C-alpha positions in Angstrom: 0.0 0.0 -0.1 1.5 3.3 -1.0 -1.0 5.6 0.8 -0.1 4.2 4.3 1.2 7.6 5.4 -2.2 9.1 4.9 -3.8 6.9 7.6 -4.3 7.9 11.2 -3.8 5.8 14.2 -7.3 4.3 14.1 -7.2 3.6 10.5 -3.7 1.9 10.8 -4.6 -0.2 13.7 -7.6 -1.5 11.8 -5.7 -2.1 8.6 -3.0 -4.1 10.5 -5.5 -6.0 12.7 -7.5 -6.9 9.5 -4.6 -8.2 7.6 -4.6 -5.5 4.9 -1.2 -4.6 5.8 1.4 -5.4 8.6 3.2 -3.4 11.2 6.4 -4.2 9.3 5.2 -2.9 6.1 3.9 0.4 7.7 7.0 0.8 9.6 9.2 0.4 6.5 7.1 2.9 4.6 7.3 5.5 7.3 11.0 5.0 7.8 11.5 5.7 4.1 9.5 8.8 4.3 11.5 10.0 7.3 14.7 9.6 5.1 12.9 11.1 2.0 12.0 14.3 4.0 15.0 14.5 6.2 15.6 18.2 5.0 12.7 19.1 7.4 14.9 18.3 10.4 12.1 16.4 12.3 14.0 13.3 13.3 17.2 13.2 15.3 17.6 9.4 15.6 16.4 6.4 13.4 17.4 2.8 13.8 15.7 0.6 11.2 16.9 -2.6 12.9 15.3 -1.7 16.2 12.0 -0.4 14.6 11.5 -3.3 12.4 12.2 -5.9 15.4 9.4 -4.1 17.4 7.2 -4.4 14.3 7.9 -8.1 13.8 7.0 -8.6 17.5 3.7 -6.6 17.2 2.8 -8.8 14.1 3.6 -11.9 16.0 1.2 -10.6 18.9 -1.5 -10.0 16.2 -1.0 -13.4 14.7 -1.6 -14.8 18.1 -4.9 -13.1 18.3 -4.0 -10.2 20.5 -5.6 -6.9 20.0 -5.2 -3.4 21.5 -6.0 0.1 19.9 -2.2 0.7 19.3 -0.9 -2.9 18.4 1.6 -2.5 15.5 1.0 1.3 15.0 4.4 3.1 14.6 4.8 6.3 16.6 7.8 8.6 17.4 8.8 10.2 20.6 10.2 13.8 21.4 13.8 13.5 22.1 13.0 14.6 25.7 11.9 11.1 26.7 14.7 8.7 27.6 14.7 5.5 25.6 17.0 2.4 26.1 17.0 1.5 22.2 17.6 5.0 21.0 20.0 7.8 21.9 18.5 10.7 23.9 19.9 14.2 23.6 17.1 16.5 24.7 18.3 18.4 21.5 21.4 19.4 23.3 25.1 18.9 22.8 25.4 18.3 26.5 23.7 14.9 26.0 25.1 14.0 22.6 25.3 10.2 22.2 23.5 9.5 25.7 22.1 6.1 25.8 19.6 5.6 28.6 19.5 2.1 30.5 15.7 2.4 30.7 12.6 3.7 29.0 10.4 6.7 30.2 7.1 5.7 31.7 5.2 7.3 28.8 7.3 5.3 26.2 7.0 2.2 28.3 3.1 2.5 28.5 2.8 2.9 24.7 5.1 0.1 24.1 3.0 -2.3 26.5 0.1 -1.3 24.1 2.1 -2.6 21.1 3.1 0.7 19.7 6.3 0.5 17.5 9.0 3.2 17.9 10.0 4.9 14.6 12.6 7.2 16.2 13.3 10.3 18.2 12.2 13.8 17.3 14.0 17.1 17.3 13.1 19.7 19.9 14.4 23.0 21.3 17.3 22.3 23.6 16.0 20.9 26.9 12.6 22.0 25.7 13.5 25.7 26.0 12.0 27.6 23.0 8.9 28.5 20.9 10.4 27.9 17.4 12.5 24.7 17.5 15.6 26.9 16.3 17.3 26.3 19.6 18.2 22.6 19.0 22.0 21.9 18.9 21.3 19.6 15.9 19.8 22.1 13.5 16.3 23.9 13.3 13.3 22.1 12.2 11.3 23.5 9.2 7.5 23.9 8.8 6.1 21.8 6.0 3.5 24.3 5.2 6.3 26.9 4.3 9.9 25.6 4.9 11.1 29.1 5.5 9.2 29.4 8.5 9.4 27.7 12.1 7.2 24.9 13.2 6.8 26.3 16.7 8.4 24.8 19.7 9.7 23.1 21.6 8.0 20.1 20.3 8.5 21.3 16.7 9.9 18.1 15.5 6.9 16.2 16.9 4.4 18.6 15.1 6.3 18.4 11.8 6.4 14.6 11.8 2.6 14.4 12.0 1.9 17.4 9.6 4.2 16.0 7.0 2.8 12.4 7.4 6.1 11.0 8.6 4.4 9.4 11.7 0.6 9.1 12.5 0.9 10.3 16.1 3.8 11.3 18.3 4.5 12.2 21.9 5.3 15.9 23.0 5.8 17.8 26.1 4.2 21.1 27.1 5.9 23.4 29.8 4.4 26.8 28.7 2.6 25.9 25.4 5.0 23.5 23.7 2.4 21.0 22.5 -0.3 23.6 21.7 1.8 26.1 19.9 3.5 23.9 17.3 0.3 22.0 16.8 -1.3 25.3 15.8 1.6 26.3 13.7 1.6 23.0 11.9 -2.1 22.3 11.6 -2.4 19.3 13.7 -4.2 18.4 17.0 -2.3 18.3 20.4 -3.4 18.1 23.9 -1.7 18.9 27.2 -3.3 17.1 30.1 -3.8 18.2 33.7 -0.5 18.5 35.4 0.6 15.1 36.9 -1.8 13.2 34.6 1.2 11.7 32.6 4.3 10.6 34.6 7.4 12.6 34.2 9.5 9.6 35.0 12.2 9.5 32.3 11.4 12.9 31.0 14.5 15.1 30.9 13.4 18.0 33.2 13.1 21.6 32.3 10.7 23.1 34.9 9.4 20.4 37.3 6.2 22.2 38.4 5.1 22.8 34.8 6.4 20.0 32.5 3.7 17.5 31.1 3.7 15.0 28.4 0.9 14.6 25.9 0.0 13.2 22.5 -0.1 15.1 19.2 -1.8 13.5 16.2 -4.1 14.5 13.3 -7.4 14.3 15.1 -8.8 14.3 18.6 -9.9 10.7 18.2 -6.3 9.6 17.7 -5.1 11.8 20.5 -7.7 10.0 22.8 -6.2 6.6 21.8 -2.7 7.7 22.8 -3.8 9.5 25.9 -5.7 6.6 27.2 -2.4 4.6 27.2 -0.2 7.3 28.3 -2.2 8.7 31.5 -2.5 7.2 34.8 -0.8 7.1 38.3 3.0 6.4 38.6 3.5 7.5 42.2 6.2 5.1 43.1 8.6 6.7 40.4 7.2 10.2 40.0 6.4 12.2 43.2 4.4 14.8 41.0 2.1 12.0 39.5 -1.5 12.2 40.5 -3.1 9.4 42.1 -6.0 9.6 39.6 -7.3 6.4 37.7 -6.6 6.0 34.0 -9.5 6.7 31.7 -10.6 5.3 28.4 -11.0 8.6 26.4 -11.9 6.7 23.2 -15.2 5.6 24.9 -15.9 9.1 26.0 -16.0 10.4 22.3 -18.8 8.1 21.5 -20.9 9.0 24.5 -23.5 11.8 23.5 -24.1 14.7 25.7 -27.3 15.0 27.7 -30.0 16.8 25.5 -27.7 16.6 22.5 -29.2 15.9 19.1 -27.5 14.7 15.7 -27.5 18.2 14.4 -26.4 19.7 17.7 -24.1 17.3 19.6 -22.7 20.0 21.8 -26.0 21.4 22.9 -25.8 22.8 26.4 -22.0 23.3 26.3 -20.9 26.7 27.6 -17.8 27.9 26.1 -16.1 30.9 27.7 -14.3 33.5 25.6 -11.7 35.6 27.8 -11.8 39.1 26.7 -8.1 39.3 27.3 -7.5 36.7 24.5 -9.4 38.8 21.8 -7.7 42.2 22.1 -5.3 44.2 20.1 -2.4 41.8 20.6 -3.8 39.2 18.3 -3.2 39.4 14.6 -6.6 40.0 12.6 -6.1 36.9 10.5 -5.9 34.7 13.6 -8.8 36.5 15.2 -11.0 36.0 12.1 -10.1 32.2 11.9 -10.7 31.7 15.6 -14.1 33.5 15.5 -15.3 31.4 12.4 -14.4 28.2 14.3 -16.3 29.5 17.3 -19.4 30.2 14.9 -19.2 26.6 14.1 -19.3 25.5 17.6 -22.4 27.7 18.0 -23.9 25.8 15.1 -23.1 22.6 17.0 -25.1 23.8 19.9 -22.5 25.4 22.1 -23.3 28.7 23.8 -20.6 31.5 23.9 -20.2 33.3 27.2 -17.8 36.2 27.7 -15.5 35.7 30.7 -12.4 37.3 32.0 -8.8 36.1 32.9 -7.5 39.5 34.2 -4.1 38.5 35.0 -3.3 37.0 31.6 -0.5 39.5 30.9 1.2 38.7 34.3 1.5 35.1 33.1 4.7 36.0 31.0 6.8 37.6 33.8 5.5 34.9 36.2 6.5 32.0 34.0 9.9 33.5 33.0 10.8 33.6 36.6 9.4 30.3 37.8 10.5 28.2 34.7 14.1 29.4 34.5 14.5 29.1 38.4 13.5 25.4 38.1 15.6 25.0 35.1 18.6 26.4 37.0 18.1 23.8 39.6 17.4 20.8 37.2 20.3 21.5 34.8 22.9 21.8 37.5 23.4 18.0 37.4 25.0 18.5 33.9 28.5 19.3 35.1 30.7 17.0 32.9 31.4 14.6 35.8 29.1 11.6 35.7 27.5 11.9 32.3 27.0 14.4 29.3 29.5 16.6 27.6 33.1 17.1 29.2 35.5 19.7 28.0 38.5 18.1 26.3 41.0 20.5 28.2 40.8 21.9 31.6 43.0 23.0 34.3 41.2 21.9 37.5 37.7 20.9 38.5 36.1 24.4 38.6 37.7 25.0 35.0 36.1 21.7 33.9 32.7 22.8 35.2 33.0 26.1 33.3 34.2 24.8 30.0 31.9 21.8 30.0 28.8 23.8 30.7 29.8 26.6 28.3 30.4 24.2 25.5 27.7 21.9 26.1 24.7 24.3 26.6 23.4 26.5 23.8 22.7 30.4 24.2 19.1 30.1 25.1 19.7 27.3 27.8 22.5 29.6 29.2 20.3 32.7 29.3 17.6 30.8 31.1 20.1 29.1 33.8 21.4 32.7 34.4 18.0 34.2 34.9 17.0 31.2 37.3 20.1 31.4 39.2 19.6 35.2 39.7 16.1 35.0 40.9 16.9 32.1 43.3 20.0 33.9 44.8 20.1 35.5 48.2 18.4 38.7 48.5 16.2 38.2 45.3 14.4 35.0 46.1 11.6 36.8 48.1 11.4 39.7 45.6 11.1 37.5 42.5 10.6 33.8 42.8 8.2 34.0 45.9 6.3 36.8 44.4 5.8 34.9 41.1 4.5 31.8 43.1 1.9 34.0 44.8 0.8 35.6 41.3 0.6 32.0 40.0 -1.9 31.2 42.7 -4.1 34.3 41.7 -3.9 33.3 38.0 -5.3 29.7 38.9 -8.1 31.5 41.0 -9.0 33.4 37.9 -9.6 30.3 36.0 -11.8 28.9 38.7 -13.9 32.0 38.7 -14.2 31.8 34.9 -15.2 28.1 35.2 -18.0 29.0 37.5 -19.6 30.7 34.4 -18.7 28.0 31.7 -17.6 24.6 31.0 -14.6 25.1 28.6 -12.6 28.1 27.7 -11.7 29.0 24.0 -9.4 31.4 22.2 -6.4 31.6 20.0 -3.4 29.4 20.8 -0.8 32.0 19.6 -1.1 35.8 18.3 0.2 35.1 14.9 0.7 32.3 12.5 4.3 30.8 12.3 7.0 33.4 11.7 10.1 33.1 9.5 13.2 31.3 10.6 15.7 33.6 12.1 13.0 36.4 12.4 13.2 36.4 16.3 16.6 35.0 16.8 18.1 38.4 18.0 15.1 39.2 20.1 14.3 36.3 22.6 11.7 38.5 24.4 9.6 38.7 21.2 9.3 34.9 21.2 8.5 34.8 24.8 5.6 37.1 24.1 4.3 34.6 21.6 3.3 32.3 24.5 0.8 34.8 26.0 -2.3 32.7 25.5 -0.7 29.3 26.6 1.3 30.2 29.7 -1.6 30.7 32.1 -2.9 27.5 31.4 0.3 25.8 32.3 0.8 27.8 35.4 -2.8 26.8 36.7 -2.0 23.2 35.9 -5.1 22.8 33.5 -5.6 20.8 30.6 -5.5 22.5 27.2 -5.4 21.5 23.6 -5.0 23.1 20.0 -7.6 22.1 17.3 -6.9 22.9 13.5 -9.4 25.8 12.9 -8.4 27.1 9.5 -5.7 29.1 7.7 -4.5 32.5 8.2 -2.1 34.8 6.3 0.0 33.1 3.6 -2.2 29.8 4.0 -0.5 29.2 7.2 -2.5 27.0 9.8 -4.3 28.5 12.8 -5.2 26.5 15.9 -8.1 27.0 18.3 -7.2 26.6 21.9 -9.7 24.8 24.2 -9.0 24.8 28.0 -10.8 22.7 30.6 -10.9 22.4 34.4 -8.7 19.8 36.1 -9.3 16.3 34.8 -11.6 17.6 32.0 -9.5 15.9 29.1 -12.4 13.9 28.1 -14.7 17.0 27.8 -12.0 18.8 25.7 -11.4 15.8 23.3 -15.3 15.4 23.0 -15.7 19.0 22.1 -12.7 18.9 19.6 -14.0 15.6 18.1 -17.6 17.0 17.4 -16.0 20.1 15.6 -13.7 17.7 13.6 -16.7 15.6 12.6 -18.2 18.7 11.2 -15.1 20.3 9.5 -12.1 19.1 7.6 -9.4 21.3 8.8 -7.6 18.5 10.5 -7.5 16.4 7.4 -5.5 19.1 5.5 -1.9 18.2 4.5 0.9 20.5 3.2 1.3 20.3 -0.6 3.7 17.7 -1.5 3.4 15.7 1.7 
């Protein structure tokens, strides 16, 4: 079958289980496409022998009569998850060539369901960035326009799905790193409630914010992955929530109370924060988002104006808390036990300095310095402690809004994807691009990006949906109903 790359997770699983194709055939096809489109920079590591061995094992399980929603389906993982069979670099020279002795919990759980690993995907170094230009191994290019960024830090993940190099992938979201690249590349991505997916084996950036999540073409495919990924892991991850796993695929098929065939979302109240629809958002993005919201109204939803008054404060709060935690987490990379070590040095202190200066890129060094500063004696109370207090107020704003609505909606980012190098000399400009995603992360809430149409230059625009804690099912249900009525999520870049 020459069109295997056009099939989603559910379609591939059915085709493999039904004997129309095999896991080995699909894996070979997608590996060939990864090589063919290597100029996009999506993959950092491929190993045909490992992938095909996993595919053969999956085919054997199918032949023995076993069935799971992911059995034999090839996926790829963001290079922030450690894997024993593939090198893990976190997009950094500091970890070049690092081979983990174990798999991350997320990887392990997907493998247990029979998913096959295609390879590891490019990302901003240690997940720090909004454009995937900060990888030590080269930038990733947006397949809708290869002169533009794919978003970050899960840019390689988003591009792999958008360019049909993988049916679905894993990503991580600290301040928007699943939702923003999903928006820029025209795919679906969901960041679950903080603690819903285990962080064990995820190379840490900011421990109180990092969260794993799936990225795929549709909400239905994201539901399949999230059902396998989520669930308690309290023995290995102290931030894992003791909340039972859920079958999100079943939820998609459950009609809402009072719903009709024409209005499957009847009774759903969607809050529109006035702060998300102001002057800071580009007209083409606003027009696309409002058109998507009009479709939600046709599907039976009611739009309600709400307020998140501290939205603007989320930027300074995030860029105090996240660098502070990064400074602490990245102190372990000193050239002693593992990671890059300078070739020449005079003493231990000189080795630390040279190893870290050579191993870390400019953006990582910038954030380490900011984080070290705000945690230093005399500044901790003024910056870090104050940021944590405002974080609590931001979370309270969301709870006040949810008293008036069931879900919150708005843009994912203020603009479509910008050109490569456009913001390289102005890191603050790229920080501001996270204005609509940071507050959700700070509050620990689930959020997702749903393809909503196209803006200037024919570039994708995502609609952001945000739910209250543990409302991933409601988000996926709302996204699925929208995707049943529209075809934005099925569009592919020309030539892919």
